[in-house]
N, C-alpha and C positions, 0 to 999 in steps of 0.2 A: 077708722072712718069708713072705709068701704065695707068692713065686716058688719057695721051697724046699719047699713042699707043706704048711706048716703053717696051720691055719684061722685066720681073723681073730680068733677069740676065745681063742687059745692064750695063756696067760699067760706073761709073762716071769719071770726069777729073783725079782723082787720080789713077784710074785703079781698085778701089775697086767697088764691087758689092753692091747694096743696102742692100742685105741680111747680107753680112760681116759687113757693117757699123752698122746696126740695132742691130745685135747680139752683137757686140763689145761695143755698147752704152747702151745695156740692154733694148732695146724698144720691149717688149714682143708683143704687138698688131701689130706692124710693121712686126716684124718676122713671126707672124702667118699668117697675111695677104700675105706677099710675098710667104710663103710656099703654101698657098692656091691658089695663081696664078701660081703655078707650078714652083718656083724658084729652081734651083739646090742646093740641101743641101750640096753638096760636092765641091762647086766652091772655087777656091783658089785665093788669092791675088797674088801679083807678087813674094812674098816670099814663097808661097805656103802654107800659112796659111789659115785655113778654119773659117767659121763662128763659128763652134764647138769649136775650139781652143780658139778663143777670149772669148765666152761665159763662157766656162770651167774655164778658168784662172781668170776670174772676179766673179766666183760664181753665175752666172745668170742660176740656177738650172732649172727653168721653160722652159727657152730657150733652155738648153741643152736636156731636155726631148722631147721637140717639135721637135728639130732637128734630134734627134735619131729615133724618131717615124716616121719621114720622109725620113729615110735612110741615114742619115749622118753617115759617117764612122769614129768611134773613134780612129782607129789606123793608120791613115794617119800621117805620118811624114813630116813637112814642109822642104824646101831646105835652110832654113837660117842657121845661125852659131851655133844654138842650137839643133835643131832636135827634140824639145819637142812635143809629141803627146798631145792631149786633156787631157788625163789622167795625164801626166806628169805636165802639166800647173796647173791643179786643185789640185794636190797633193802638188806641190812646194809652193802654196800660201794658203794652209791650208783650202781648200774647201771641207770639209767633206761630205756634202750632195751631192754636185756636183760629188765627187769621187764616192760615192755609186751608183748615176744615171749612171755613165759611167761604172761601173762594170756590173750593171744590163743590160748595152747595149752592152756588149761584149767587153769592152776595154780589151786589152792584157797587162797584168802586166810583162810581160817578155821582151816587147820592151826596147831597149836602145837608149839613146840620143847620140849626137856626142862625149860625153865624156865617154860613156860605162856605164852610170847610168841607172837604171830602174827607174820607178816613185816612187817606194817605198824606194830605196836608197836615191834618191834626197831629199824626203821630211825628211827621218831620219837625213840627214846631215843638214837640215834646209835651203837649198840652194834656196833662192827665185830667185836669178838671179847670172849669173856668177861674176857680178861685186859687189854683196852685199851678202855675205855669211850670213846666219842666226845665231842665238845664239848657235846653234849646231857645235861648231869648231871640226872637225874630230880629230884633236890632242887632244883636250879636251875628247872627247868621248873614245879615245884610252886609255888615262891616268885613266880616272875614271871607266870605265866600266869593266875593268879587274883588278882593284885593290882589294885586299882582304877587304878593308874597305868600298868598294863601294856597296851601296844597289842594285845597278843594277845587280852585279855579284852574289848576294845571291838568291839561288833558292827560289822560293815562296815568294818573297819580291817584294812590289811595291815601287818605288821611293816616297819618301816623308814619310816614316816611317810606312807605314800600311802593313799589310800582304797581301797575294794574294786575300783573301776574302774581303778586305776593311776594316777589323776590326783592332784592336790594334795589335802591333807588337808581 
């Protein structure tokens, strides 16, 4: 594409740019080459999603770090029905290393999605997607977290029967 004279931000037939596609597919070398060719690290697809959002939700931490180093904004919210930032996508899919990279890249933990949830709340509920709630059902959390028998409710206790230091109860 670059060899035939097209710029790095020229969209393909689907409306997506090569950078968004490469980031979504985890192609580190292609992302690096496109960024070297001055691709816009904040370019959006038709739903307002960026390369950083796709790479974050899939846990492609090397790509995330590269995009952040080239000026990608971790606090952009898409115009889709969810409104998940890159941090929200990484947190909701359990990508710890990616979350850490985004936090180091100035991701704002106070931003809220279309449902009013922050990245931290969305992950604590285990909400991988609106259609597929995770194992942490909010009603289950409410019933067990505040029960006198719940280990979660006991100060200094770690779920699983160990004390806060990781030793025996």
